[in-house]
Structures are given as C-alpha cells and as structure tokens.
C-alpha positions as CSV (number, residue, x, y, z in Angstrom):
1,M,7.3,-3.8,-1.1
2,Y,4.3,-1.8,-2.5
3,I,2.4,0.3,0.0
4,S,-1.1,0.8,-1.2
5,A,-3.3,3.8,-0.5
6,R,-5.4,1.5,1.6
7,A,-2.4,0.6,3.8
8,D,-1.2,4.2,4.0
9,Y,-4.7,5.4,4.9
10,A,-5.1,2.7,7.6
11,L,-1.9,3.7,9.3
12,R,-2.7,7.3,9.2
13,A,-6.2,6.6,10.7
14,M,-4.7,4.4,13.4
15,L,-2.1,7.1,14.3
16,A,-4.9,9.8,14.4
17,V,-7.0,7.6,16.7
18,A,-4.0,6.8,18.9
19,D,-3.1,10.5,19.1
20,V,-6.6,11.7,20.1
21,A,-7.7,8.7,22.1
22,G,-4.6,8.5,24.4
23,T,-3.1,5.4,25.7
24,T,-6.1,3.3,26.4
25,G,-8.4,1.9,23.7
26,D,-11.5,1.8,25.8
27,P,-13.0,5.1,26.9
28,A,-15.5,3.3,29.1
29,A,-12.5,2.0,31.1
30,G,-11.5,5.5,32.1
31,G,-9.4,7.1,29.4
32,G,-9.3,8.4,25.8
33,E,-11.8,9.8,23.5
34,L,-13.8,8.2,20.7
35,V,-12.9,9.5,17.3
36,K,-15.6,9.8,14.6
37,A,-15.0,8.5,11.1
38,A,-15.9,11.8,9.6
39,S,-13.3,13.6,11.8
40,L,-10.6,11.1,10.8
41,A,-11.5,11.4,7.1
42,E,-11.3,15.2,7.3
43,S,-8.1,15.4,9.4
44,Q,-6.2,12.9,7.3
45,D,-7.7,13.9,3.9
46,I,-9.1,10.4,3.3
47,P,-12.3,9.8,1.3
48,L,-14.9,8.9,4.0
49,S,-16.5,6.0,2.0
50,F,-13.0,4.5,1.5
51,L,-12.1,5.1,5.2
52,Q,-15.3,3.3,6.4
53,G,-14.2,0.1,4.7
54,I,-10.7,0.4,6.2
55,L,-12.1,1.0,9.7
56,L,-14.3,-2.1,9.3
57,D,-11.2,-4.2,8.5
58,L,-9.3,-2.8,11.4
59,R,-12.3,-3.5,13.7
60,R,-12.6,-7.1,12.4
61,A,-8.8,-7.6,13.0
62,G,-9.3,-6.6,16.6
63,L,-7.4,-3.3,16.4
64,L,-10.3,-0.9,16.9
65,H,-13.5,-0.8,18.9
66,S,-16.5,0.9,17.5
67,H,-19.3,2.5,19.5
68,R,-22.6,3.5,17.9
69,G,-24.7,6.5,18.4
70,T,-24.3,10.2,18.3
71,E,-21.5,10.0,20.9
72,G,-20.0,7.0,19.2
73,G,-16.8,6.6,17.3
74,Y,-13.6,4.5,17.2
75,A,-11.0,3.7,19.8
76,L,-7.9,1.5,19.9
77,T,-8.4,-2.0,21.5
78,R,-4.8,-1.9,22.9
79,P,-2.3,0.8,23.9
80,P,-0.4,2.3,20.9
81,D,2.8,0.6,22.1
82,E,1.2,-2.8,21.6
83,I,0.0,-2.2,18.0
84,S,2.7,-2.5,15.4
85,V,2.8,-1.2,11.8
86,G,2.8,-4.8,10.7
87,D,-0.5,-5.5,12.6
88,V,-2.2,-2.7,10.7
89,L,-0.7,-3.7,7.3
90,R,-1.8,-7.3,7.7
91,A,-5.3,-6.2,8.8
92,V,-5.9,-4.3,5.6
93,G,-3.8,-6.1,3.1
94,G,-3.0,-9.6,4.2
95,A,0.6,-10.9,3.8
96,I,3.3,-8.2,4.0
97,T,5.2,-9.5,1.0
98,S,3.5,-11.3,-1.9
99,V,4.8,-12.8,-5.1
100,R,2.4,-12.8,-8.0
101,G,-0.4,-12.2,-5.5
102,I,0.4,-15.1,-3.1
103,P,2.3,-14.9,0.2
104,A,6.0,-15.2,-0.2
105,D,6.1,-18.4,1.8
106,R,3.8,-20.1,-0.6
107,A,5.6,-19.2,-3.8
108,G,7.0,-22.2,-5.6
109,Y,9.8,-22.4,-8.1
110,H,11.6,-25.2,-9.9
111,G,14.7,-25.5,-12.0
112,V,17.1,-22.5,-12.3
113,A,14.6,-20.3,-10.3
114,T,14.5,-22.5,-7.2
115,G,16.6,-20.0,-5.2
116,L,14.1,-17.2,-5.7
117,R,11.9,-18.5,-3.0
118,D,14.7,-18.0,-0.5
119,V,15.3,-14.5,-1.7
120,W,11.6,-13.6,-1.3
121,L,11.5,-15.1,2.1
122,A,14.5,-13.1,3.2
123,V,12.9,-9.9,1.8
124,D,9.7,-10.8,3.7
125,G,11.7,-11.4,6.9
126,A,13.6,-8.1,6.6
127,I,10.5,-6.1,6.0
128,A,8.7,-7.9,8.9
129,L,11.5,-7.0,11.2
130,V,11.0,-3.3,10.6
131,V,7.2,-3.2,10.5
132,D,6.7,-5.6,13.5
133,R,9.2,-3.7,15.7
134,T,7.7,-0.3,14.9
135,T,4.6,0.6,17.0
136,L,2.1,3.4,16.7
137,A,3.7,4.8,19.9
138,D,7.1,4.9,18.2
139,L,5.7,6.8,15.3
140,L,3.9,9.3,17.6
141,S,7.0,9.8,19.7
142,D,9.1,10.3,16.6
143,R,6.7,13.1,15.6
144,A,7.0,14.7,19.1
145,A,10.8,14.5,19.0
146,A,11.0,16.2,15.5
147,P,11.8,19.9,15.4
C-alpha cells in the first residue's frame, strides 16, 4: 500500500482539528473550536494551497464542517472516535488498495494469473481491518500515552 503525501497530510490535518476542536464537531452545538486552514498548514508544515484542496475533499466526504468569515474555520462533523483512518484515506484517495489504478475488487485476471485477484482482495481486506478499526481518537490517545 502506497501512502501519498495527500493522504498523509489529510490524516495530519484531521488529527490537528480533532486535537484542537475537542470531541464535538460542531462548535455551535456547544463544544470545540474552529481551526483555520492557515493554522493547520503552519502547525503541520503542509503547503496551504495543497491543504485547501484536501480540506475541500474532507468536507465533501462529510468529515469536516467549514464555517466562513473572520471567525470561521473547520471542525469535525463527528467525534474523533467515530472517524476512522480508512474514512480519511477513502475521502482523499478513493479505494484503499488499487491494482493498476483500479480498485482491487475490480481487477480481472485470466489464465495462470487468475489467483492474483484473490491475493489483492486479501491484501485489501487486511489493510482495511487496520485502517477501519483505527480512529482519530485512538491515534490521539496513543500520543497522550507515549512517554
């Protein structure tokens, strides 16, 4: 599995929003802070113009709310324990595992290579187990538990 800079940046941005914003994604509902894109870019050392496209994908996927204005910014739509690494990866990159640029479940083979499809599906399933079970809250608590 290849982790692109886009996927890495998306996860770092989501963790930063989760850390600053607290456990609720909607500050209007009584908790958390809005996080500005420029602040995220600076704190995570991500080029702002690249980050803005990532934030748009995360918003379109329903993982972030955006609020306009001078007091605006970004907040999670759900608590960090309800957003998995897999959710973020799929939001910015599509299928977790791809073969020649297509999702593993759509790869077709014939002849002696027929068994490859099963291998790629097993790889996809194993990766999905890890990324779908690991939440933003898990990653934040791992950091808190580290010496």
